[in-house]
C-alpha positions in Angstrom: -13.4 7.3 -6.5 -12.3 6.1 -9.9 -14.4 8.8 -11.6 -12.9 11.5 -9.3 -9.4 10.2 -9.9 -9.8 10.4 -13.7 -11.0 14.0 -13.3 -8.0 14.9 -11.1 -5.6 13.1 -13.5 -6.6 15.4 -16.3 -5.8 18.6 -14.3 -2.5 20.6 -14.4 -1.4 18.7 -11.2 -2.4 15.1 -11.9 -2.4 12.5 -9.1 -1.6 8.8 -9.4 -4.0 6.0 -8.4 -1.2 4.6 -6.1 -1.2 7.9 -4.2 -5.0 7.8 -3.8 -4.9 4.2 -2.5 -1.9 4.9 -0.2 -3.7 7.9 1.3 -6.9 5.9 1.7 -5.2 2.9 3.3 -3.3 5.1 5.8 -6.6 6.8 6.8 -8.1 3.4 7.4 -5.2 2.6 9.7 -5.6 5.9 11.5 -9.3 5.1 12.1 -8.6 1.5 13.1 -5.2 1.6 15.0 -4.9 -2.1 15.7 -3.9 -2.4 12.0 -0.8 -0.5 13.1 0.2 -3.1 15.7 3.1 -5.5 15.2 4.3 -8.6 17.0 8.0 -8.9 17.9 10.0 -11.8 19.3 12.3 -10.7 22.1 14.9 -12.9 23.8 12.5 -14.1 26.5 9.1 -13.4 25.2 6.9 -12.0 22.4 5.8 -8.5 22.7 3.2 -6.3 20.9 3.9 -2.8 19.7 1.5 -0.1 18.5 3.5 2.3 16.3 3.0 5.9 17.1 3.1 6.9 13.4 1.8 5.5 10.1 4.4 4.9 7.5 3.8 3.0 4.2 6.3 0.5 2.8 5.5 0.7 -0.9 7.1 -2.0 -3.1 8.1 -0.5 -6.4 9.3 -2.1 -9.6 12.2 -0.5 -11.5 14.4 -1.5 -14.4 18.2 -1.6 -14.0 20.8 -3.0 -16.4 18.1 -4.9 -18.4 16.6 -6.5 -15.3 13.7 -5.7 -13.0 14.3 -5.1 -9.3 11.9 -4.7 -6.4 12.6 -1.4 -4.6 11.1 -0.8 -1.1 10.1 2.8 -0.6 9.2 4.1 2.9 6.8 7.0 2.8 6.5 8.4 6.3 3.3 9.7 7.9 1.2 9.1 4.9 -2.0 9.9 6.7 -0.7 13.5 7.1 0.5 14.0 3.5 -1.5 15.3 0.6 -1.9 13.3 -2.6 0.6 15.5 -4.4 3.1 15.1 -1.6 2.8 11.3 -1.8 3.2 11.5 -5.5 6.4 13.6 -5.1 8.0 10.8 -3.1 6.9 8.1 -5.6 8.2 10.2 -8.5 11.5 10.8 -6.8 12.1 7.1 -6.4 11.1 6.4 -10.0 13.4 9.0 -11.5 16.4 9.1 -9.3 19.4 7.0 -10.5 19.3 3.8 -8.5 22.9 4.1 -7.2 21.9 7.4 -5.5 19.0 6.0 -3.5 19.8 5.1 0.1 17.8 1.8 -0.1 20.0 0.6 -3.0 23.1 1.7 -1.2 21.9 -0.2 1.9 21.2 -3.4 -0.1 24.7 -3.2 -1.6 26.2 -3.0 1.8 24.0 -6.0 3.0 25.3 -8.1 0.1 28.8 -7.5 1.5 27.9 -8.6 5.0 29.2 -11.9 6.3 26.7 -14.6 7.2 26.8 -13.7 10.8 26.0 -10.0 9.9 22.9 -11.1 7.9 21.7 -13.3 10.8 22.1 -10.3 13.1 20.1 -8.1 10.7 17.3 -10.7 10.6 17.2 -11.0 14.4 17.0 -7.2 14.9 14.1 -7.1 12.4 12.2 -9.7 14.4 13.0 -8.4 17.9 13.6 -4.6 17.8 10.6 -2.5 16.8 12.6 0.7 16.2 15.1 -1.1 14.0 12.2 -2.7 12.1 10.3 0.6 11.7 13.4 2.2 10.1 13.6 -0.4 7.3 10.1 -1.7 6.9 7.7 1.2 7.9 4.5 0.2 9.7 2.3 -1.2 7.0 2.7 -2.6 3.4 1.3 -1.6 0.1 2.0 -3.2 -3.2 0.2 -3.7 -6.5 3.0 -5.8 -8.1 2.4 -9.1 -9.7 4.1 -10.9 -12.6 2.2 -12.2 -15.6 3.3 -15.8 -14.8 1.9 -15.4 -11.2 -1.3 -13.9 -12.6 -1.9 -16.8 -15.0 -1.0 -19.5 -12.5 -3.2 -18.1 -9.7 -6.2 -17.5 -12.0 -5.9 -21.1 -13.4 -5.1 -22.9 -10.2 -6.6 -20.8 -7.4 -9.2 -18.6 -9.1 -7.6 -15.6 -7.3 -4.9 -13.0 -7.8 -2.5 -12.0 -5.0 0.5 -9.7 -5.0 4.0 -9.2 -3.6 3.8 -7.2 -0.3 6.2 -5.8 2.3 7.1 -7.7 5.4 4.7 -5.8 7.7 1.9 -6.6 10.2 -0.8 -5.6 7.7 -0.5 -5.1 4.0 -2.9 -3.9 1.3 -3.0 -5.4 -2.2 -5.0 -3.7 -4.9 -5.2 -6.5 -7.4 -7.5 -5.4 -10.3 -10.0 -2.9 -11.6 -12.8 -4.5 -13.7 -16.3 -3.8 -14.9 -19.0 -5.4 -12.6 -22.8 -5.3 -12.7 -24.5 -3.3 -10.0 -28.2 -2.6 -9.3 -28.7 1.2 -9.3 -32.2 2.7 -9.2 -33.7 -0.7 -10.2 -31.4 -1.0 -13.2 -28.4 -3.3 -13.7 -25.6 -1.0 -14.7 -21.8 -1.7 -15.3 -19.4 0.0 -12.9 -15.7 0.0 -12.5 -14.8 -2.0 -9.4 -11.6 -2.2 -7.4 -10.6 -5.5 -5.9 -8.6 -5.1 -2.7 -7.0 -7.8 -0.6 -5.8 -7.2 3.0 -3.3 -9.4 4.8 -3.1 -9.2 8.5 -1.6 -11.0 11.5 -4.6 -12.9 13.1 -2.7 -13.1 16.4 -3.4 -9.3 16.6 -6.6 -8.9 14.5 -9.9 -10.7 14.2 -12.0 -10.9 11.2 -14.7 -8.5 12.5 -12.2 -5.8 13.0 -10.8 -6.3 9.5 -14.3 -6.2 8.1 -15.1 -2.9 9.8 -11.8 -1.5 8.5 -12.6 -2.5 4.9 -16.1 -1.0 5.2 -14.5 2.3 6.1 -12.1 1.9 3.2 -15.1 1.5 0.9 -16.6 4.7 2.5 -13.4 6.6 1.6 -13.5 5.4 -2.0 -17.2 6.3 -2.3 -16.5 9.8 -0.9 -13.3 10.8 -2.7 -13.2 14.3 -1.1 -12.2 12.5 2.2 -8.9 11.6 0.6 -8.3 14.9 -1.2 -10.0 14.3 -4.6 -12.9 16.3 -5.9 -16.4 15.3 -4.7 -18.6 13.5 -7.1 -21.2 16.2 -6.8 -18.7 18.7 -8.1 -17.7 16.4 -10.9 -21.4 16.1 -11.9 -21.8 19.8 -12.1 -18.7 20.1 -14.4 -20.0 17.3 -16.6 -23.4 18.9 -16.8 -21.9 22.2 -17.9 
């Protein structure tokens, strides 16, 4: 996919890597719908909900008044959108003045809420799936990590994780690096994407998650499935 992405990026209508990964992850959820389930805590019991649409909660980093803020962006029905349509939503939230964005206006109102109002908001997020869906979407996507977190996790844990949305399942693209692969009996370097998936094991088992990630790999290895040029077409262009 990375090769096809670089080709598309050089065109008159370039696409972002985030758009490609959001499209791919939403198609994974479409194929494996249990990833779109969420557990809620009602007054008397827990209950499970399968959302009837796929909406991505992308966590975005923006600068405001010499400080960095995390901005949640809900992109609705990402499995039905084209890469350019996803990019349009991302670009809008990157360029629009923060005070004009409804998320920021909502956060300012929440800051003014009394303690009881904040507790009510928290309770509704845990217990009402329609309320939750409005503010958090149905799944999370984030590639954000601070340099301090990266150093600490590499030194202490040997892994890198990221900040993600408060959703039932979340995808974390952590790094792209060169890795050795055996291709036609030769060891060759290839750009490799590392992706982490977080899920609620009350709803998902490891086998289901493994099958989902195998399909995710299929999407990346066949970029035309997410709207990028096929590798065969790229090969012809390079040959000419």
